[in-house]
C-alpha positions in Angstrom: 99.7 122.5 56.6 102.4 124.4 56.0 101.1 127.9 56.6 99.2 126.3 60.1 102.8 125.2 61.1 104.2 128.4 61.1 101.0 129.9 62.6 101.0 128.2 65.5 105.1 128.7 65.4 104.0 132.2 65.5 101.8 132.0 68.3 103.6 129.8 71.1 106.9 131.8 69.9 104.9 135.1 71.4 103.1 133.5 74.0 107.2 132.2 75.0 108.3 135.5 75.0 105.7 137.4 77.2 105.1 134.2 79.6 107.5 131.5 79.7 105.8 129.0 78.3 105.6 127.2 74.8 106.2 123.8 73.9 104.5 121.9 76.6 101.7 124.2 77.0 100.8 125.5 73.6 102.5 123.5 71.1 102.0 119.8 72.2 98.2 119.8 72.7 98.0 121.7 69.5 99.7 119.3 67.3 98.2 116.3 68.7 94.4 118.0 68.6 94.6 119.9 65.6 97.1 118.3 63.5 96.9 114.7 64.2 100.2 113.5 65.4 100.7 111.2 68.5 101.5 112.0 71.7 104.8 110.3 71.7 105.7 112.7 68.3 103.9 115.5 69.0 106.7 115.5 72.3 109.5 114.3 70.5 108.8 117.1 67.6 108.4 119.4 70.0 111.6 119.2 71.5 113.3 118.7 68.1 111.8 122.5 67.3 112.8 123.8 70.8 116.8 124.0 70.2 117.1 127.0 67.8 114.5 129.6 68.9 115.2 129.1 72.5 118.8 129.0 72.6 119.2 132.0 70.6 116.6 134.7 70.6 113.7 134.6 72.8 116.6 133.4 75.7 118.9 136.8 74.6 116.6 139.2 74.7 115.8 138.4 78.6 119.8 138.2 79.2 119.9 142.1 77.5 117.5 142.9 80.1 119.8 141.4 83.0 116.8 138.8 83.7 119.0 135.5 83.2 121.1 133.7 86.2 123.7 132.5 83.6 125.2 130.4 86.1 121.6 128.8 87.2 120.9 128.6 83.6 124.2 126.3 83.0 124.0 124.1 85.7 119.9 123.5 85.0 121.0 122.9 81.5 123.3 119.9 82.5 120.8 118.3 84.3 118.1 118.8 81.6 120.8 117.8 78.9 121.0 114.2 80.8 117.8 113.9 82.1 115.6 115.1 78.4 117.8 111.9 77.6 116.2 110.0 80.3 113.0 110.7 79.7 113.2 110.1 76.4 114.3 106.6 76.8 111.8 105.9 78.8 108.6 107.4 77.8 107.9 104.9 74.5 107.3 102.7 77.3 103.9 104.5 78.1 100.9 103.7 76.0 100.0 106.6 74.2 96.4 106.4 76.5 98.5 106.7 79.2 101.1 109.6 78.2 98.1 111.6 77.2 96.6 111.1 80.9 100.1 112.0 82.5 100.1 114.8 80.2 96.6 116.3 80.7 96.8 116.1 84.5 100.2 118.0 84.7 98.9 120.5 83.0 95.8 120.5 85.3 97.8 121.3 88.6 100.1 123.4 87.1 96.7 125.1 86.3 95.1 125.4 89.5 98.3 126.1 91.4 99.2 129.1 88.8 95.6 130.1 89.7 95.3 129.7 93.4 98.5 130.1 94.7 
């Protein structure tokens, strides 16, 4: 099981560094569908695991290449910090089946927009 977690982390890390995706589009579906977590557990676990790698290594590489707007990132981070707390509070009032549908619908809309626009 631990090897599976590490492989998932490597795949998600490569895709995150390459395409800017990871938690929501790779890790959450895999840990729900393959590792049997609930949607709530998957979202909480993904938020916890993103703290070190995003803030340290992947973002640093983008910064070193001149591809980070620090001012914009700082302001979005402030909003994300508060927004994450609000979202994490209210998500526990949403039933699992509805949360899965909301998540899947979100990914579907994003996929359609990326493909056709």
